[in-house]
C-alpha positions as a Python dict, from the first residue, in 0.01 Angstrom:
ca = {
    (1, 'M'): (0, 0, 0),
    (2, 'S'): (182, -211, 257),
    (3, 'L'): (554, -210, 330),
    (4, 'Y'): (571, -554, 172),
    (5, 'D'): (430, -420, -157),
    (6, 'I'): (668, -126, -149),
    (7, 'L'): (961, -366, -104),
    (8, 'R'): (874, -613, -377),
    (9, 'Y'): (762, -364, -642),
    (10, 'G'): (995, -82, -542),
    (11, 'H'): (1302, -302, -567),
    (12, 'G'): (1240, -401, -929),
    (13, 'I'): (1124, -57, -1038),
    (14, 'F'): (1424, 109, -873),
    (15, 'F'): (1675, -132, -1025),
    (16, 'V'): (1535, -116, -1377),
    (17, 'G'): (1521, 263, -1351),
    (18, 'L'): (1881, 275, -1227),
    (19, 'Q'): (1996, 49, -1509),
    (20, 'T'): (1814, 259, -1767),
    (21, 'C'): (2001, 564, -1638),
    (22, 'L'): (2328, 374, -1670),
    (23, 'M'): (2245, 277, -2027),
    (24, 'G'): (2180, 644, -2090),
    (25, 'G'): (2528, 709, -1956),
    (26, 'V'): (2672, 453, -2200),
    (27, 'F'): (2492, 626, -2488),
    (28, 'R'): (2625, 961, -2370),
    (29, 'E'): (2980, 821, -2374),
    (30, 'W'): (2923, 689, -2724),
    (31, 'L'): (2828, 1039, -2839),
    (32, 'R'): (3127, 1194, -2660),
    (33, 'D'): (3351, 930, -2813),
    (34, 'R'): (3244, 1025, -3164),
    (35, 'Q'): (3282, 1396, -3091),
    (36, 'A'): (3634, 1346, -2951),
    (37, 'C'): (3741, 1153, -3261),
    (38, 'C'): (3604, 1421, -3494),
    (39, 'K'): (3775, 1695, -3295),
    (40, 'A'): (4108, 1513, -3294),
    (41, 'K'): (4100, 1439, -3668),
    (42, 'G'): (4030, 1804, -3746),
    (43, 'A'): (4299, 1940, -3515),
    (44, 'G'): (4609, 1838, -3711),
    (45, 'G'): (4947, 1938, -3571),
    (46, 'T'): (5221, 1728, -3413),
    (47, 'D'): (5136, 1412, -3226),
    (48, 'P'): (5212, 1451, -2852),
    (49, 'L'): (5462, 1218, -2690),
    (50, 'V'): (5293, 920, -2526),
    (51, 'S'): (5460, 701, -2263),
    (52, 'V'): (5330, 344, -2280),
    (53, 'L'): (5393, 176, -1944),
    (54, 'V'): (5388, -201, -1894),
    (55, 'P'): (5471, -375, -1563),
    (56, 'I'): (5636, -716, -1605),
    (57, 'H'): (5664, -994, -1346),
    (58, 'N'): (5740, -1341, -1480),
    (59, 'E'): (5526, -1292, -1792),
    (60, 'E'): (5724, -1507, -2035),
    (61, 'P'): (5431, -1735, -2132),
    (62, 'R'): (5195, -1443, -2194),
    (63, 'M'): (5381, -1142, -2331),
    (64, 'E'): (5469, -1242, -2690),
    (65, 'G'): (5130, -1124, -2820),
    (66, 'L'): (5168, -784, -2657),
    (67, 'L'): (5516, -727, -2797),
    (68, 'Q'): (5401, -819, -3145),
    (69, 'S'): (5100, -586, -3126),
    (70, 'L'): (5311, -297, -2992),
    (71, 'A'): (5553, -341, -3282),
    (72, 'L'): (5262, -278, -3522),
    (73, 'Q'): (5149, 54, -3373),
    (74, 'D'): (5093, 335, -3624),
    (75, 'Y'): (5177, 609, -3371),
    (76, 'E'): (5542, 716, -3408),
    (77, 'N'): (5579, 963, -3121),
    (78, 'A'): (5566, 705, -2841),
    (79, 'E'): (5810, 565, -2589),
    (80, 'Y'): (5767, 217, -2443),
    (81, 'I'): (5866, 171, -2081),
    (82, 'F'): (5875, -181, -1938),
    (83, 'I'): (5919, -220, -1563),
    (84, 'D'): (6072, -560, -1495),
    (85, 'D'): (5965, -635, -1140),
    (86, 'R'): (6211, -902, -1020),
    (87, 'S'): (6134, -1151, -1298),
    (88, 'D'): (6327, -1477, -1273),
    (89, 'D'): (6202, -1636, -1596),
    (90, 'E'): (6281, -1547, -1959),
    (91, 'S'): (6087, -1218, -1950),
    (92, 'P'): (6406, -1002, -1942),
    (93, 'A'): (6540, -1185, -2248),
    (94, 'L'): (6215, -1129, -2441),
    (95, 'L'): (6224, -759, -2351),
    (96, 'A'): (6587, -730, -2457),
    (97, 'R'): (6508, -880, -2798),
    (98, 'F'): (6214, -642, -2842),
    (99, 'A'): (6430, -342, -2747),
    (100, 'A'): (6723, -437, -2971),
    (101, 'G'): (6786, -163, -3226),
    (102, 'R'): (6501, 55, -3100),
    (103, 'K'): (6553, 396, -2944),
    (104, 'D'): (6194, 422, -2821),
    (105, 'V'): (6214, 138, -2568),
    (106, 'R'): (6339, 156, -2210),
    (107, 'I'): (6357, -125, -1957),
    (108, 'I'): (6357, -47, -1586),
    (109, 'T'): (6474, -335, -1368),
    (110, 'L'): (6363, -350, -1006),
    (111, 'G'): (6582, -536, -759),
    (112, 'E'): (6328, -503, -480),
    (113, 'N'): (5964, -411, -434),
    (114, 'P'): (5839, -332, -83),
    (115, 'G'): (5470, -317, -188),
    (116, 'P'): (5212, -329, -38),
    (117, 'N'): (5072, -321, -393),
    (118, 'H'): (5366, -444, -601),
    (119, 'K'): (5214, -343, -933),
    (120, 'Q'): (5140, 7, -804),
    (121, 'Y'): (5498, 44, -681),
    (122, 'A'): (5638, -76, -1014),
    (123, 'L'): (5421, 161, -1216),
    (124, 'G'): (5524, 447, -990),
    (125, 'K'): (5885, 381, -1083),
    (126, 'G'): (5795, 379, -1451),
    (127, 'I'): (5598, 702, -1430),
    (128, 'A'): (5895, 872, -1261),
    (129, 'E'): (6105, 795, -1570),
    (130, 'A'): (5836, 874, -1830),
    (131, 'K'): (5871, 1183, -2050),
    (132, 'G'): (5533, 1182, -2225),
    (133, 'A'): (5248, 1429, -2204),
    (134, 'F'): (5024, 1124, -2167),
    (135, 'F'): (5067, 797, -1980),
    (136, 'L'): (4909, 492, -2142),
    (137, 'F'): (4890, 169, -1942),
    (138, 'T'): (4849, -194, -2039),
    (139, 'D'): (4957, -537, -1911),
    (140, 'A'): (5187, -806, -2043),
    (141, 'D'): (4908, -1054, -2117),
    (142, 'C'): (4719, -810, -2341),
    (143, 'E'): (4704, -757, -2716),
    (144, 'V'): (4619, -421, -2869),
    (145, 'K'): (4507, -311, -3215),
    (146, 'P'): (4749, -133, -3453),
    (147, 'G'): (4572, 200, -3402),
    (148, 'W'): (4537, 165, -3024),
    (149, 'I'): (4774, 441, -2912),
    (150, 'R'): (4637, 691, -3164),
    (151, 'A'): (4278, 600, -3079),
    (152, 'M'): (4332, 652, -2705),
    (153, 'V'): (4514, 983, -2762),
    (154, 'Q'): (4224, 1104, -2979),
    (155, 'R'): (3992, 1062, -2680),
    (156, 'M'): (4209, 1318, -2494),
    (157, 'A'): (4151, 1594, -2751),
    (158, 'D'): (3948, 1798, -2500),
    (159, 'D'): (4183, 1957, -2245),
    (160, 'R'): (3918, 1907, -1977),
    (161, 'V'): (3954, 1531, -2003),
    (162, 'G'): (4220, 1401, -1764),
    (163, 'A'): (4167, 1027, -1802),
    (164, 'V'): (4002, 788, -2043),
    (165, 'I'): (3923, 430, -1953),
    (166, 'G'): (3911, 182, -2237),
    (167, 'P'): (3736, -152, -2289),
    (168, 'V'): (3918, -476, -2213),
    (169, 'F'): (3772, -802, -2337),
    (170, 'K'): (3872, -1159, -2263),
    (171, 'K'): (4002, -1388, -2534),
    (172, 'E'): (3794, -1700, -2584),
    (173, 'E'): (4074, -1949, -2525),
    (174, 'G'): (3866, -2263, -2499),
    (175, 'K'): (3529, -2421, -2559),
    (176, 'G'): (3233, -2431, -2327),
    (177, 'F'): (3050, -2211, -2079),
    (178, 'F'): (3353, -2130, -1862),
    (179, 'Y'): (3538, -1948, -2140),
    (180, 'S'): (3234, -1787, -2300),
    (181, 'Y'): (3120, -1659, -1960),
    (182, 'Q'): (3452, -1485, -1899),
    (183, 'C'): (3403, -1296, -2228),
    (184, 'Y'): (3049, -1196, -2132),
    (185, 'D'): (3143, -1102, -1775),
    (186, 'H'): (3419, -865, -1887),
    (187, 'V'): (3189, -678, -2124),
    (188, 'V'): (2912, -642, -1865),
    (189, 'R'): (3162, -495, -1620),
    (190, 'Y'): (3268, -240, -1881),
    (191, 'I'): (2905, -147, -1943),
    (192, 'Y'): (2878, -46, -1577),
    (193, 'L'): (3210, 143, -1590),
    (194, 'A'): (3115, 332, -1907),
    (195, 'G'): (2766, 406, -1777),
    (196, 'A'): (2904, 552, -1455),
    (197, 'A'): (3149, 767, -1653),
    (198, 'G'): (2863, 889, -1871),
    (199, 'L'): (2679, 1000, -1557),
    (200, 'D'): (2995, 1183, -1439),
    (201, 'A'): (3033, 935, -1153),
    (202, 'A'): (3330, 731, -1279),
    (203, 'G'): (3452, 502, -1006),
    (204, 'G'): (3677, 256, -1183),
    (205, 'G'): (3834, 130, -1499),
    (206, 'F'): (4058, -140, -1636),
    (207, 'G'): (4419, -53, -1560),
    (208, 'N'): (4535, -244, -1868),
    (209, 'N'): (4363, 7, -2096),
    (210, 'L'): (4387, 349, -1936),
    (211, 'I'): (4533, 679, -2053),
    (212, 'L'): (4614, 974, -1824),
    (213, 'R'): (4711, 1332, -1890),
    (214, 'R'): (5035, 1413, -1706),
    (215, 'S'): (4889, 1733, -1557),
    (216, 'C'): (4587, 1537, -1436),
    (217, 'L'): (4800, 1287, -1247),
    (218, 'E'): (4998, 1572, -1096),
    (219, 'A'): (4674, 1742, -987),
    (220, 'A'): (4572, 1417, -817),
    (221, 'G'): (4893, 1424, -615),
    (222, 'G'): (5088, 1177, -828),
    (223, 'Y'): (5063, 802, -848),
    (224, 'D'): (5200, 759, -497),
    (225, 'A'): (4898, 947, -359),
    (226, 'V'): (4662, 669, -467),
    (227, 'P'): (4559, 477, -153),
    (228, 'P'): (4686, 116, -145),
    (229, 'S'): (4414, -103, -292),
    (230, 'P'): (4379, -447, -457),
    (231, 'T'): (4238, -248, -750),
    (232, 'E'): (4474, 47, -772),
    (233, 'D'): (4340, 140, -1117),
    (234, 'A'): (3988, 191, -980),
    (235, 'A'): (4125, 382, -682),
    (236, 'L'): (4317, 612, -920),
    (237, 'V'): (4009, 685, -1133),
    (238, 'S'): (3802, 757, -821),
    (239, 'R'): (4069, 993, -690),
    (240, 'I'): (4089, 1185, -1018),
    (241, 'R'): (3712, 1234, -1019),
    (242, 'S'): (3694, 1336, -654),
    (243, 'V'): (3996, 1567, -607),
    (244, 'T'): (4068, 1722, -949),
    (245, 'R'): (3883, 1939, -1198),
    (246, 'Y'): (3942, 1690, -1478),
    (247, 'Q'): (3678, 1472, -1639),
    (248, 'V'): (3700, 1094, -1669),
    (249, 'R'): (3562, 955, -1995),
    (250, 'A'): (3508, 605, -2136),
    (251, 'A'): (3611, 496, -2485),
    (252, 'V'): (3394, 265, -2695),
    (253, 'G'): (3548, 274, -3044),
    (254, 'Q'): (3672, -49, -3201),
    (255, 'E'): (4038, 63, -3218),
    (256, 'T'): (4041, 118, -2840),
    (257, 'H'): (3956, -246, -2768),
    (258, 'V'): (4217, -448, -2580),
    (259, 'K'): (4215, -827, -2549),
    (260, 'T'): (4349, -1003, -2240),
    (261, 'G'): (4410, -1366, -2154),
    (262, 'A'): (4140, -1579, -1997),
    (263, 'E'): (4177, -1753, -1664),
    (264, 'K'): (4241, -2127, -1694),
    (265, 'S'): (4033, -2247, -1399),
    (266, 'W'): (3730, -2148, -1195),
    (267, 'K'): (3959, -2102, -894),
    (268, 'G'): (4169, -1845, -1079),
    (269, 'F'): (3863, -1670, -1221),
    (270, 'I'): (3690, -1649, -882),
    (271, 'N'): (4010, -1515, -728),
    (272, 'Q'): (4030, -1245, -999),
    (273, 'T'): (3667, -1135, -985),
    (274, 'L'): (3659, -1142, -605),
    (275, 'R'): (3956, -903, -603),
    (276, 'W'): (3774, -667, -840),
    (277, 'N'): (3454, -691, -638),
    (278, 'N'): (3630, -625, -308),
    (279, 'G'): (3800, -326, -466),
    (280, 'G'): (3457, -173, -528),
    (281, 'L'): (3292, -283, -202),
    (282, 'F'): (3576, -143, 8),
    (283, 'S'): (3696, 140, -215),
    (284, 'P'): (3885, 413, -24),
    (285, 'E'): (3673, 674, -207),
    (286, 'T'): (3333, 724, -42),
    (287, 'V'): (3113, 790, -346),
    (288, 'T'): (3252, 491, -535),
    (289, 'R'): (3212, 267, -230),
    (290, 'L'): (2851, 373, -171),
    (291, 'N'): (2750, 341, -537),
    (292, 'Y'): (2909, 0, -576),
    (293, 'N'): (2762, -136, -254),
    (294, 'L'): (2417, -12, -355),
    (295, 'L'): (2443, -186, -692),
    (296, 'M'): (2565, -515, -546),
    (297, 'I'): (2306, -513, -265),
    (298, 'V'): (2020, -459, -511),
    (299, 'I'): (2144, -743, -732),
    (300, 'S'): (2202, -974, -435),
    (301, 'T'): (1865, -915, -269),
    (302, 'G'): (1691, -985, -600),
    (303, 'I'): (1871, -1317, -636),
    (304, 'L'): (1835, -1415, -269),
    (305, 'A'): (1458, -1369, -307),
    (306, 'I'): (1445, -1665, -548),
    (307, 'P'): (1469, -1944, -284),
    (308, 'L'): (1197, -1762, -84),
    (309, 'L'): (946, -1765, -372),
    (310, 'P'): (779, -2096, -265),
    (311, 'F'): (698, -1933, 69),
    (312, 'F'): (650, -1572, -48),
    (313, 'P'): (546, -1589, -415),
    (314, 'G'): (470, -1219, -414),
    (315, 'L'): (846, -1149, -421),
    (316, 'W'): (860, -1230, -793),
    (317, 'P'): (913, -866, -903),
    (318, 'M'): (1254, -861, -731),
    (319, 'P'): (1431, -1134, -934),
    (320, 'L'): (1236, -1031, -1244),
    (321, 'G'): (1380, -679, -1219),
    (322, 'V'): (1730, -822, -1191),
    (323, 'F'): (1694, -1032, -1504),
    (324, 'I'): (1541, -743, -1699),
    (325, 'V'): (1851, -545, -1607),
    (326, 'M'): (2074, -828, -1727),
    (327, 'L'): (1886, -830, -2056),
    (328, 'E'): (1961, -458, -2094),
    (329, 'N'): (2325, -533, -2016),
    (330, 'T'): (2335, -802, -2283),
    (331, 'I'): (2194, -571, -2548),
    (332, 'G'): (2441, -300, -2448),
    (333, 'S'): (2728, -549, -2451),
    (334, 'L'): (2650, -664, -2804),
    (335, 'C'): (2635, -302, -2923),
    (336, 'I'): (2963, -198, -2759),
    (337, 'A'): (3178, -508, -2801),
    (338, 'K'): (3066, -614, -3151),
    (339, 'S'): (3349, -811, -3314),
    (340, 'S'): (3543, -843, -2985),
    (341, 'L'): (3283, -1083, -2846),
    (342, 'P'): (3256, -1444, -2961),
    (343, 'R'): (2949, -1519, -3170),
    (344, 'P'): (2642, -1515, -2939),
    (345, 'R'): (2515, -1855, -2834),
    (346, 'F'): (2135, -1830, -2832),
    (347, 'F'): (2159, -1462, -2731),
    (348, 'W'): (2382, -1534, -2430),
    (349, 'I'): (2091, -1665, -2221),
    (350, 'P'): (2303, -1896, -1999),
    (351, 'E'): (2550, -1616, -1928),
    (352, 'L'): (2268, -1369, -1871),
    (353, 'L'): (2103, -1594, -1610),
    (354, 'F'): (2429, -1683, -1436),
    (355, 'T'): (2573, -1330, -1403),
    (356, 'P'): (2355, -1195, -1118),
    (357, 'V'): (2397, -1523, -929),
    (358, 'Y'): (2775, -1498, -965),
    (359, 'F'): (2777, -1131, -863),
    (360, 'T'): (2576, -1225, -554),
    (361, 'L'): (2827, -1496, -462),
    (362, 'M'): (3118, -1252, -497),
    (363, 'T'): (2937, -995, -283),
    (364, 'L'): (2862, -1243, -4),
    (365, 'M'): (3223, -1363, -8),
    (366, 'G'): (3343, -1004, 12),
    (367, 'Y'): (3120, -919, 308),
    (368, 'L'): (3237, -1237, 480),
    (369, 'G'): (3594, -1108, 460),
    (370, 'I'): (3731, -1378, 230),
    (371, 'K'): (4073, -1271, 104),
    (372, 'V'): (4223, -1328, -239),
    (373, 'T'): (4573, -1403, -364),
    (374, 'W'): (4721, -1156, -610),
    (375, 'K'): (5075, -1168, -750),
    (376, 'G'): (5167, -1409, -473),
    (377, 'S'): (5031, -1195, -187),
    (378, 'R'): (4711, -1202, 15),
    (379, 'V'): (4499, -888, -32),
}
């Protein structure tokens, strides 16, 4: 067999095999998820104190849904810590109204924030004031289910688990491909995150649905020990896996689902996904960086083979392998997301075909050194 045959067949076989392993990781997390819930329900006892931390920076148009959903939580032993990071809109007034008459709400106001990652700095200030045995993070533009806190705490029933990442899905805030694709894209990303966690190689997570054990964060050196990164949540998860004895798990249960706002334009969406992609491509943690680069290179080479097919038709196994993988992702997404996804439009075929092309574009832009804007800063 020639080198050419090894390349064209080996690429597809390798990628489909890798994806099948990842889907096995997702299934393993599903089993662990069920076991954790059963263990927690049978344990009884007093609910541990949970510190819910939310950074706020000019979130007035987006935070009403979060405040309403937090007010409906069925978990009584929680404290809510909002870190107002120099907001100059009506965010402080909204927080004050939410806190009125409640003893479980604290508002930390920052007069300055030296960065370089402003969100990371703000959360560090919140963690320093938190009293809980667990830290639970979300963002101002999110909405959570009434049983969210309890559901995330249940996933921490095993003392060996130091962190649990949870699924975050986009709201479908408009009609057409742009909004439906954002929903699909977010679920596919979580499939990869959950699969990696199931293979004990967790390298990221959504920081707006993440719970940490206090002792785990201390073992990782504290929040300030996380290297500055445009994706500080992924850097934190990678650090926990690489320098502590604690496990990182992924939640899949319906009550753990968090909804976040959709981007309003392609420019904003590209800026967001490029930041996430760059966070993986240039992760400060070696294993995460190597794994993510391998995944993106395999996807990109499969897609870049398409324009070469008229000249080298024998390359067909490379893009075929990529689209088989995307089909597996779609099936996994429908199983995990269920009611949190909009109704499938002809089995998500347009989104399925577009995803590897979009991932390839983000990867090329990352390798070309294109920067993104985040919270008003270039990263």
